[in-house]
N, C-alpha and C positions, 0 to 999 in steps of 0.2 A: 343697191338695186331698191330705190324708194319710190312711192307713189307719187304722182305728181302733184305738187302744192297748187290748189285752185283756188286762190283768193280772188283771182279775176276771171271767172268762168266766161265763155262765150255769152253774148247776149241772149242768143237763142234758149240756151239751157237755163239761164236765170229767168226769163220769161214763162218758160214751161213750168218751172217751179212756183212761180207768182200765181200763175194762172191755176194750177191744181190746187194750191193752198187756198185759192179763193173758192175754187168749187167745193173743197170739203168743208168750208166753213158754212156753205149752204147745205151739204149732205153730210154730217158728221158721222153717221152710222155706216157710212159705205165703206167697206173694207177693202174693197178692190181699189178705189180711189185713194184711200190711206196708204195703201202699199206702193202705189204708183207715185204718190207724193214723196215718201220716203226715199225712193230709188231715185226720183228726179232731184231731191236735194242733194243726194251724195254725189250725183253727176255735176251738180252746180257748185259744190263746194260749201254748201251750207251745213257744216259738220256740226256746229253747236245746235241747229234746229234738229238735226237727227238725234243727237245726244239727249236732248231735253225730252224728245217723245219718246225716246227709249227708255228713259228713266222713269217716265210716267206708267209706262208698260210695267216696269220691273217694280215700282212701287206697289201696284195692284196684284202681280204675280211675280216674286223675285226669281223664280226658275224659268221664266218664258223664255223659250230658246230664241225666238224671234228677237225678243228686246234684247237679249244678250248678244246676239249677233250683230244687230244695228249699232249697239253702243260700242262695240270692238271695232266696227266698220268706221263709226265716227272718230274714234280715238286715233285709228290707222291714219284716217285723212288729216288730222291734226298732228301727225307724227308723234303722238303720246303712246309709243309702242308699248311701254311697260303696261300702261293701263288697259291695254287691249288683251294682254295675255289671259288674265283671270276668267273674264267673261268668255273667251273662246274655250278655255280649258271646260267651263260648266257647260257650254254646248256640247261638246265632244263627249262629254260623261252621257248625255242623254241621246247624242245623235252620232254615234263613232264613225258612221260612214259619210258624214258630210264633208264631202271634197274641199269645199270653199272655207269651210272652218280650220281643216288641216292646212290648207295653203296659207290662210291670213296668220294662223300661229307660227309656221314656218318663217312666214315673212317677218313678224314681229320680232321673234328671236334673231333672225339674220339682221336686221337693222340695228339691233342692240348689240351685235358683235357676239352674240352667244349662239356660235355655230354647231357647238355639239348638241344643244338643245334644239336648233333649227332642224338638224339631221333627222331627228325621230319622226315628225309628222311629215316632212317631206319625203322621206324613204316609205312611209306608210301610204302616201298619195301616189307615189311612183308604183308600189307593189299593188295597189288597187287598180292599176291602169291608166292612171292620168299621164298624159303626154302632151300637155298644153306647153306652149312656149314658155309661160311663166313658171310652171313646175320644174321644166327641164332647166331653164336658166338658173333659178334659185338653188336646185340640187347640184346641179355641175358647179356653182360658184360655192356652195357650201363645202363640199368635198375639196375642192381646191383652197379654200381658206384653211381648212383642217390639215392641209398638207398632205392629202391622200390623193396624190396624182394619179396613180394608177386607176383608182376607182372613178375619179371623174373622166380621165381619158376613156374608160370602157364605157361610160355613159354617152360621151359624143360618138363612139363608133357604133355603138348599138342604135344611135337615132340620128343618122346622117342626113336624112331627107327632110323629116317633118319640120315645118316652121323655117326652112333655110332663108326664107325672105325676112324672118325677124331680126332686126339689127341687134337688139339687146342679146338675144341667144348667139347669134353669130359672133358678137364680140367676146361673149364668155367662153365660147369653143376656142376662139383664136388664142385667148389668154393661156388656157389649158394646153394647147398645142405648143405653144411657145415655151412654157416652163417644163414641158416634157420633152425639149429638145427636139421637136419636130417642126422645122422650119417651113418646110413646103405646104402642110395643111394649115399651119398658122397663118401663112400668108394668104391662103385662099379663103379662110374665114374671114381674116381682116378685111379683105376686098369686098365680101359679101356684106360685112357690116357697114362699110364706108359707102356702098353703092346705095344701101337702103337709107342711111343716114350719115351724110358727110361729117356730121360733128359727133358721130360715135366715139366716146372717150377711149373705150377698150380698142376698137378698131384704130384709131390715131396711136394709142400707144404700142400696139403691136407691130404695126405698119412702120413705125418711127424706130422700133428697136430693129427690125429686119434692115432697115435702111442703114443704121450704123453698121451692122454685120457685113453689108455690102459696100461700105464706106461712101455712103451717099450722105454726107453731113448736112449740106443745107437742106435737103428735102427732110431729113430727120429732125433737124432743128424746128423747122416750120410745123411740124406735126405735134411736136411737143408742145410747143409754144401755143398753139390753137387749144390743145387739150387743157392748158392752164387758164386760158381764156375763158373756157367753159367752166371748170371746176379748179379752183386753185390749190386744192388739196389732193390733187391726183398724183399720188406718190411715185409711180413709174414714170412720169413725165418730168419730175425733178430729178430722178436718178437717170433718166435718159439725157437732159442737158447737162448734168453733171459729168457723165460719161464722155460727151462730146467735147465739154471743155478739157477733161482730162487728156483726150487723144489730141487736143489742140495745145498742150502743154500750158492751158490757163489754170494753174493749180490753185489759185485762190477761188476763183469762181466755182471750179470743181469741187473743193471741199465745201464750200457753202451750198451749194445744189445737193450734193451727195447726203450731206448731213441733214437737210431739210427732208429730203426723201426718206432716211431710214427713221427720221421722227414720226413720220406719218405712216411707214410701213416696218415697224420694228421685227416682224417676224419673218422677212424675207431674207434668206441666206445670202443670195446672189447679191443684193444691195450692200450687205455688210462687207462682203469680198471686194466690190469695187471701191467702196470706201477705204478699205485698208491698204489696197494698192495704190490710192492717192495719196494716202499718208505716207506710205513708203517712198513715193516719188517725192514727197515734201521733207523726207528725212526725219519724220516723226515715227520713230520705229514704236515708241510707248503707246503711241494712238493706235497704230496699225495693229499692234499686239491685242489692244483692248477692242478693237473692232472684231477681230478674228475670234476671241475670246467669247464675245456674243454671238457671232455666227456657230461656234462649237456647241453652246447651250441650246440652240434651235435644232441643229443636226450633228451629233456627234460622229457620225459616219460619213461625212461629206469629205473626199479626198482632198479637195482645194484648200479647205481650211487647215487641215493638218500640213499641206504642204506649204501653206502661206506661212504659218508659224515656223516651219523648219527653214523657210527662206529668211525670216527676221533672225533667227538663230544663227544662220550662216553670215549674215551680214554683220552681226554682232561679234563674229568670230568664235562662236560656240560650236565647235564642229561635231563633237559627240552628241549634243541636244539635236542639231540638224539632221545627222545620219538617222537618229532615231525617228524624228518626225517624218522624214523622207521614206523610211521603211513603212511606217502606218501608211502614209499617203499613197504609195504605190501598191501596197497590199489591197487598199480600196479600190484603186484605179491605176493600172499599169501605164496608163497615158496621161497620169496627172501632170498638168503643165506647170504648177507651181513647185511641184516636187523636182521636175526636171531644172527648173531656174536656181532652185536652192542647191542642186547638185553642181551646176555650173558656177556658183559662187564659189563654192568648196574647191572645185578643180582650180578655178583661177587662182585661189589663195594658195594652192600648193605649188605655185611655180610653174603650172602647165597651162599656160593660155592657149597654146594651139588645140589642146583637148576641149577646153572650155568654148573655144570657137566653134568647133565642130558640133559640140552638144547644143550650142545655140541655134547654128544652122539646122540641124535636125529638129530641133524644137519648133524653128520657124515653118518647117514644112507643113504643120498642121494649122499655120495662121490663116490659112484662107478657109478653113472649114468653119461654117456657121456656127456649130456648138463651141468652138474654140474661141472665135471672133474677138470680142472686146478684152476679155482677160489675157489672151494671148499677146494682143498687140500691147497691151499695158505692161505685162512682163517682159517683152522685147526691149521696151523703152527703159525700164528699170534696169534691166540686164546691161543695157548699153551704158546707162549713166554711173551705173556701179562700179564700172572698170574691170569687171570680171573678164571681159574678152580683151 
């Protein structure tokens, strides 16, 4: 969530800036005119001009809060978020109730990927009653990035109506509901985001992911490709394309796209899961194990990771290790799909293919659920190809 880079401001905004600049030259003591000029310069993308004026104020008075705030605003406009943090902290030392300074400090940390630091001022702004689309979007996304899905979900549910027409906020809500395994509200918010902005990246990604789970592959692919046209570093779009390739048995492209996705989003457990199953399908058990170990580092209590590692052990013929992994996975989630797959491999390897087929069919009963969706279909294919049935 970054401010718009305004190197080519609309002519009207630049004309107003130039006009006010000329007027101030004629009336240099006019404080109201000077303030209007700075505001116009920010809107016109004249960030270096604002920084120079703010520096002049601060040379005369290093603690001047307006100069500090304007300098920070200019640095944010230039996307130099690190340089914005210190002046904003100094503003808040003098004016702790200034909501705009809190928001900009949270934004700066957020854009630097410092989500724990972003959370403090954003939480303060929310506690003080701020409910703007900008505050809600940043706060929800920050909780999401920190893996605190329950808190993010609570914010979405506590603020269901305000700013519902804001595409950015709707997209942020859609992503939270998606990762909370709440497909229906995820779809609703994705539709809202796309209705307001057909190029909403979050909206495209969430809608595309739900399309995969509904097996609408062409529509999903079009959405992911559009997201990447807009922003080539959209990790979830690469994961989405890799998943589609995987389901189409195009393992080479699947691995390439999934690896690109996890490089861009290394903290997302689900992405490592899909990559691991792609590697299993490619008979790269070492690679799959390494991917699942990465997933385990992120979240030690995710059942599918333990089930996946048990599956690898089963495929390698290490039955005792597999059984231990299955036990852990089922203790965490009695419906763990990968644990069921691991058990089916073990059953098949003990000369009881009829039992394995029964288990696979029972596991497949859940394949139509959106929550199971992609992982279940991948497991089904590996199960079939492994010869367990």
